C-alpha positions in Angstrom: 24.3 0.8 8.9 22.2 -0.4 6.0 20.0 -3.1 7.6 17.7 -5.5 5.8 14.9 -6.4 8.2 14.0 -10.1 8.1 10.6 -10.3 9.8 10.1 -14.0 10.5 6.5 -13.8 11.9 5.5 -15.3 8.6 7.1 -17.0 5.6 10.4 -17.6 7.4 12.9 -18.9 4.7 14.9 -22.0 5.1 18.6 -21.4 6.0 19.5 -23.0 2.6 17.8 -20.0 0.9 19.5 -17.5 3.1 22.8 -19.0 1.9 21.8 -17.8 -1.6 20.3 -14.4 -0.5 23.0 -13.1 1.9 25.7 -12.7 -0.8 23.1 -10.8 -3.0 22.2 -8.4 -0.2 25.8 -7.7 0.4 26.4 -7.1 -3.3 23.5 -4.7 -3.3 24.9 -2.6 -0.5 23.5 -4.0 2.8 26.0 -4.4 5.6 23.6 -5.8 8.3 20.7 -8.1 8.9 18.0 -7.2 11.4 16.4 -10.5 12.4 13.0 -10.5 14.1 12.7 -14.1 15.1 9.4 -14.2 17.0 8.4 -17.9 17.2 11.2 -19.0 14.9 13.8 -18.8 17.7 14.7 -22.1 19.4 13.5 -21.1 22.9 14.3 -23.6 25.6 12.9 -24.6 29.0 10.0 -22.5 30.3 10.0 -20.6 27.0 9.7 -23.6 24.8 6.0 -23.0 24.4 6.8 -20.0 22.2 8.5 -22.1 19.5 6.9 -22.7 16.1 7.0 -26.4 15.1 9.3 -25.2 12.3 11.5 -23.0 14.4 15.2 -22.8 13.5 17.5 -25.1 15.5 20.4 -23.8 17.5 22.6 -25.0 14.7 20.6 -23.0 12.2 21.0 -19.8 14.3 24.8 -20.4 14.4 24.8 -21.1 10.6 22.9 -17.9 9.9 25.5 -15.9 11.8 28.4 -17.6 10.1 26.8 -16.8 6.7 26.3 -13.2 7.7 29.9 -12.8 8.9 31.2 -14.4 5.7 29.4 -11.8 3.7 30.2 -8.9 6.0 26.7 -8.5 7.3 26.3 -7.6 10.9 23.5 -9.5 12.7 21.2 -7.4 14.9 18.6 -9.6 16.7 15.2 -7.9 17.3 13.2 -8.8 20.4 9.9 -7.1 20.8 9.6 -5.8 24.4 6.3 -3.9 24.5 4.0 -4.2 21.5 3.8 -6.8 18.7 4.0 -9.7 21.2 1.0 -11.7 20.0 3.2 -14.7 19.6 3.7 -14.6 23.4 0.4 -13.4 24.7 -1.7 -15.7 22.6 -0.7 -18.5 25.0 -2.9 -19.1 28.0 0.2 -19.3 30.1 1.0 -15.6 29.5 -2.5 -14.1 29.1 -2.2 -12.5 32.6 0.5 -10.2 31.1 -1.8 -8.5 28.6 -2.3 -4.8 28.9 -6.0 -5.4 28.0 -7.3 -8.8 28.8 -9.1 -9.3 25.5 -6.2 -8.3 23.3 -2.8 -10.1 22.9 -1.0 -7.2 21.3 0.8 -5.5 24.2 2.4 -6.2 27.6 1.1 -4.8 30.8 4.2 -3.0 32.1 3.0 -3.0 35.7 3.0 -6.8 36.3 6.4 -7.9 37.6 6.2 -11.1 35.6 6.4 -9.0 32.4 9.9 -7.8 33.0 11.0 -11.2 34.3 9.7 -12.8 31.1 11.5 -10.3 28.9 14.7 -10.8 30.8 14.4 -14.6 30.1 13.7 -14.0 26.4 16.5 -11.4 25.9 18.9 -13.7 27.8 18.2 -16.7 25.5 18.4 -14.6 22.4 21.7 -12.9 23.4 23.2 -16.2 24.5 23.0 -17.3 20.8 24.3 -13.9 19.6 27.4 -13.3 21.6 29.2 -11.5 18.8 26.4 -9.0 18.1 27.2 -5.5 19.2 23.6 -4.3 18.7 20.2 -5.4 19.9 16.8 -4.0 18.7 14.1 -3.9 21.3 11.2 -3.1 18.9 8.9 -1.1 21.2 6.7 0.1 18.3 2.9 0.2 18.0 2.1 -0.5 21.6 -1.7 -0.6 21.0 -4.1 0.0 23.9 -1.3 1.4 26.2 -2.9 3.0 29.2 -6.3 1.3 28.7 -5.8 -1.5 31.2 -6.9 -1.0 34.8 -3.3 -1.3 36.1 -2.2 1.4 33.8 -5.1 3.7 34.7 -4.4 3.3 38.4 -0.7 3.9 37.8 -1.3 7.1 35.9 -3.8 8.3 38.6 -1.3 7.6 41.5 1.7 9.1 39.7 -0.1 11.9 37.9 1.5 10.6 34.8 0.5 9.9 31.2 1.1 7.1 28.7 4.3 8.7 27.5 5.8 8.7 31.0 4.6 5.1 31.4 6.1 4.1 28.1 9.5 5.6 28.9 9.5 4.0 32.4 9.1 0.5 30.8 11.8 1.2 28.2 14.1 2.4 30.9 13.7 -0.9 32.8 14.4 -2.9 29.6 17.5 -0.9 28.7 18.6 -1.0 32.3 18.7 -4.8 32.2 20.6 -4.8 28.8 23.1 -2.3 30.1 23.7 -4.3 33.3 24.0 -7.7 31.7 25.7 -6.9 28.4 28.5 -4.4 28.7 28.9 -2.4 25.5 25.8 -3.7 23.8 24.0 -0.9 22.0 20.2 -0.7 21.6 18.0 0.2 18.7 14.3 0.8 18.9 11.6 2.0 16.5 10.7 5.7 17.1 7.0 5.8 16.3 6.0 5.8 20.0 8.7 8.4 20.8 7.3 10.8 18.2 4.0 10.9 20.2 5.7 12.1 23.3 5.7 15.9 23.4 8.5 16.2 25.9 11.3 13.7 26.0 13.4 13.6 29.2 16.4 15.8 29.8 19.6 14.7 28.1 17.8 13.3 25.1 18.8 14.8 21.8 16.9 14.1 18.6 18.6 14.3 15.2 16.6 13.8 12.1 18.2 12.5 8.9 15.9 13.1 6.0 15.0 9.8 4.4 12.2 8.2 2.5 9.6 5.6 3.2 7.5 4.2 0.4 5.5 1.1 -0.2 7.2 -1.7 -2.0 4.3 -1.6 -4.4 6.1 1.1 -6.2 9.5 0.3 -7.8 10.1 4.0 -8.5 13.2 5.0 -6.6 13.1 7.5 -3.8 14.4 11.0 -4.4 16.4 12.5 -1.6 15.9 14.7 0.1 12.1 14.7 0.6 9.8 17.7 0.4 7.5 16.0 3.0 8.7 14.5 6.3 9.1 10.7 6.1 6.1 10.0 8.3 3.8 11.5 5.6 5.3 9.5 2.8 3.4 6.4 3.6 2.0 3.8 1.2 0.2 0.6 2.2 -1.4 -2.1 0.2 -3.2 -3.7 3.0 -2.6 -6.9 4.9 -3.9 -9.4 2.3 -2.0 -8.3 -0.9 0.5 -10.8 -2.1 2.0 -10.2 -5.5 4.7 -8.2 -7.3 2.3 -5.6 -8.6 0.4 -5.2 -5.3 2.9 -5.3 -2.5 2.0 -3.8 0.9 4.6 -1.4 2.3 6.0 -1.2 5.8 4.7 1.4 8.2 7.0 4.4 8.4 9.1 3.6 11.4 12.6 4.8 11.6 15.3 3.4 13.8 15.9 5.3 17.0 19.5 4.7 18.2 19.7 4.9 22.0 23.2 5.5 23.2 24.5 5.7 26.8 23.0 8.0 29.3 23.5 9.1 32.8 20.0 10.7 32.9 17.0 9.3 34.8 15.4 8.4 31.4 17.8 5.8 30.2 20.4 4.4 32.6 23.7 3.3 31.2 27.2 2.3 32.2 28.6 4.9 29.9 29.9 8.1 31.6 28.6 10.6 29.1 25.2 12.0 30.4 23.6 11.9 26.9 21.1 9.9 25.0 21.1 10.3 21.3 17.9 9.3 19.5 18.7 9.4 15.8 16.2 8.8 13.1 17.5 7.0 10.1 15.9 5.7 6.9 14.0 2.5 7.1 13.6 0.8 3.7 11.0 -1.6 2.6 11.5 -5.3 2.6 8.8 -7.8 1.9 6.4 -7.7 4.8 5.4 -11.4 5.4 2.6 -10.7 7.9 1.1 -7.6 9.5 1.0 -9.3 12.8 1.0 -12.8 14.2 -2.7 -13.3 13.4 -3.0 -11.8 9.9 -2.7 -13.7 6.6 0.6 -14.0 4.7 1.4 -10.9 2.6 4.6 -10.9 0.6 7.2 -13.6 -0.1 10.8 -12.6 0.0 11.7 -13.4 -3.6 8.7 -11.2 -4.7 10.2 -8.1 -3.0 13.8 -8.5 -4.0 13.7 -6.1 -7.0 12.1 -3.3 -4.9 14.6 -4.0 -2.1 17.5 -3.9 -4.6 16.5 -0.5 -5.9 16.1 0.9 -2.3 19.5 -0.4 -1.2 21.2 1.0 -4.2 19.5 4.3 -3.7 20.5 4.4 0.0 24.1 3.5 -0.9 24.4 6.2 -3.7 22.0 8.9 -2.5 19.9 8.6 -5.6 18.9 6.2 -8.4 20.7 7.1 -11.6 20.6 5.2 -14.9 24.0 3.7 -13.9 22.5 2.4 -10.7 19.5 1.1 -12.6 21.9 -0.8 -15.0 23.7 -2.3 -12.0 20.4 -3.5 -10.5 19.3 -5.0 -13.8 22.7 -6.8 -14.2 22.7 -8.1 -10.7 19.1 -9.4 -10.8 19.4 -10.7 -14.4 16.5 -8.6 -15.8 16.6 -7.0 -19.3 14.5 -3.9 -18.4 12.6 -2.4 -15.5 9.5 -0.1 -15.8 9.6 1.8 -12.5 6.3 3.6 -12.8 4.5 0.3 -13.7 6.4 -1.7 -11.1 7.3 -4.4 -13.6 10.5 -6.2 -14.6 11.2 -7.8 -17.9 13.5 -10.8 -18.4 14.0 -14.2 -16.9 15.8 -13.0 -13.7 18.9 -14.6 -12.2 18.5 -13.9 -8.5 17.6 -16.6 -5.9 13.8 -17.2 -6.1 13.3 -15.5 -9.5 11.1 -18.3 -10.6 8.7 -17.6 -7.7 8.8 -13.9 -8.5 7.4 -14.7 -12.0 5.1 -17.4 -10.9 3.4 -15.2 -8.3 3.1 -12.6 -11.0 1.2 -15.2 -13.1 -1.1 -16.1 -10.2 -1.9 -12.5 -9.6 -2.3 -11.5 -13.2 -3.8 -14.5 -14.9 -5.1 -17.3 -12.6 -8.3 -15.5 -11.4 -9.0 -13.8 -14.7 -8.6 -16.9 -16.9 -10.8 -19.1 -14.7 -13.5 -16.4 -14.3 -13.6 -15.9 -18.0 -14.0 -19.7 -18.6 -16.7 -20.2 -15.9 -18.7 -17.0 -16.1 -18.5 -16.1 -19.8 -18.9 -19.5 -21.4 -22.6 -19.5 -22.4 -22.6 -23.3 -22.9 -21.7 -23.8 -19.2 -24.4 -21.4 -18.1 -27.0 -22.9 -20.4 -26.2 -26.7 -20.3 -24.3 -27.2 -17.1 -25.7 -24.9 -14.5 -25.5 -25.5 -10.7 -29.0 -27.1 -11.1 -27.7 -29.7 -13.6 -24.5 -30.3 -11.6 -26.4 -30.9 -8.4 -28.7 -33.5 -10.1 -26.0 -35.0 -12.3 -28.1 -34.3 -15.3 -26.9 -33.1 -18.7 -26.8 -33.7 -22.4 -23.3 -35.0 -23.4 -23.6 -33.4 -26.8 -23.9 -29.9 -25.3 -21.4 -30.6 -22.6 -18.7 -31.6 -25.1 -19.0 -28.2 -26.6 -17.1 -26.7 -23.7 -15.5 -29.8 -22.1 -12.1 -29.9 -23.9 -11.5 -26.2 -23.3 -12.3 -26.5 -19.5 -10.2 -29.7 -19.1 -7.2 -28.1 -20.9 -7.5 -25.0 -18.7 -7.6 -27.2 -15.6 -4.7 -29.4 -16.6 -2.5 -26.3 -17.4 -3.2 -24.6 -14.1 -2.7 -27.8 -12.1 0.6 -28.4 -13.8 1.6 -24.8 -13.1 0.6 -25.1 -9.4 2.6 -28.3 -9.0 5.7 -26.4 -10.3 5.0 -23.4 -8.0 4.6 -25.7 -5.0 7.9 -27.4 -5.7 9.7 -24.0 -5.9 8.0 -22.8 -2.7 9.0 -26.0 -0.9 12.7 -25.4 -1.7 12.6 -22.1 0.1 9.8 -22.4 2.8 8.6 -24.7 5.4 5.3 -26.7 4.9 3.1 -24.4 6.9 4.1 -21.4 4.8 3.5 -23.3 1.5 0.1 -24.5 2.6 -1.1 -21.2 3.8 0.1 -19.3 0.8 -1.6 -21.7 -1.6 -4.8 -21.8 0.4 -5.0 -18.0 0.4 -3.8 -17.1 -3.1 -4.5 -20.1 -5.4 -7.3 -22.3 -4.0 -10.0 -19.7 -3.9 -9.8 -19.4 -7.7 -8.7 -22.9 -8.7 -11.2 -24.8 -6.5 -14.3 -23.7 -8.4 -12.6 -24.9 -11.6 -11.7 -28.2 -9.9 -15.3 -28.6 -8.7 -16.7 -28.1 -12.2 -14.2 -30.5 -13.7 -15.1 -33.1 -11.1 -18.9 -32.7 -11.9 -18.2 -32.7 -15.6 -16.3 -36.0 -15.4 
């Protein structure tokens, strides 16, 4: 399975954009979509509080699956069942389910309401994914596990550790899935499993050498690696946004959990075996590190990196022939892998945004700072002192006025176009947040100066 992970905790695209992207992903070699809905799922009833104001409708969920089926992409829903549940635990209604009262990151596995809530969430998601044969239960980065009083008391009573406690919760989640959904197979991230020194009997781990790298770097992975995948980590930080500064994903690999008759993972299958298989996890634009962080990457910005990774995964390497295929598919003339740059107009969905974000990153801040900080006439004749008191000599002000007004007009026109392109792909909350984080901090000082000048 070659899955593209759509993490919708930030910058969730409109379904109309997915209509354009799914055929491209299929063409590049993907055969599945891993969808982490978070608050974009149309939860109902008691769970309606979890919905974003811009959540997909039930019709949208059905349309996404129809599109995926048409392009031979298997849909795997991802429901976080332990960590990364800020979108749930931020609500006062569910604060009592936190492992540590102050932090909304992880569930307390000892409160009965935790499993009851997870059953409700899983049931609603699976009800809308009746044709899926896989479900992903997340279970990565369970921060503060074992730090809550309930966990400390449990470990004391049971002479256990956090690993045992972790597996116990996963067992209960998988037990529910096995009981309710015959034949449904489960996937989970393996980072927490790697911390457990002794897995239960009947668990077999098989490692497939793969590569994990930040999407900052367009250079293709070389297989096999000299270092294990967990050491090949690159990360640009939670606030980087552009094509030349893309944050990478943490080095999780998928752990496939198959049927078991062991005490660790109950299953309806007869074979007393659990296979935990690590496979390669390739970068895709990471929209947000967690539910509380700023937006990072936009999907169109990461498509060139994703294209290279998919082709490398399909072919076991990245040859000149593969490079030519990627260039032809994306509509670029050339690609400088080591510099992480692409030349040419681009013909993939969202190519305009790819180039415009590049302009924002590479020129917006630089050009405005140069105009405001290096223009001696502004410093000498139109300082903050003058502007505050609306006091200045028109003769001296006119020496820099036309230049500043032209710069302002050009960037405002550019930003209007950028906003229009973003609005075709994203909902209003994403557009506003991205502009406020990446454009306004640099353009606002220029806007203020022009206002005072006028």
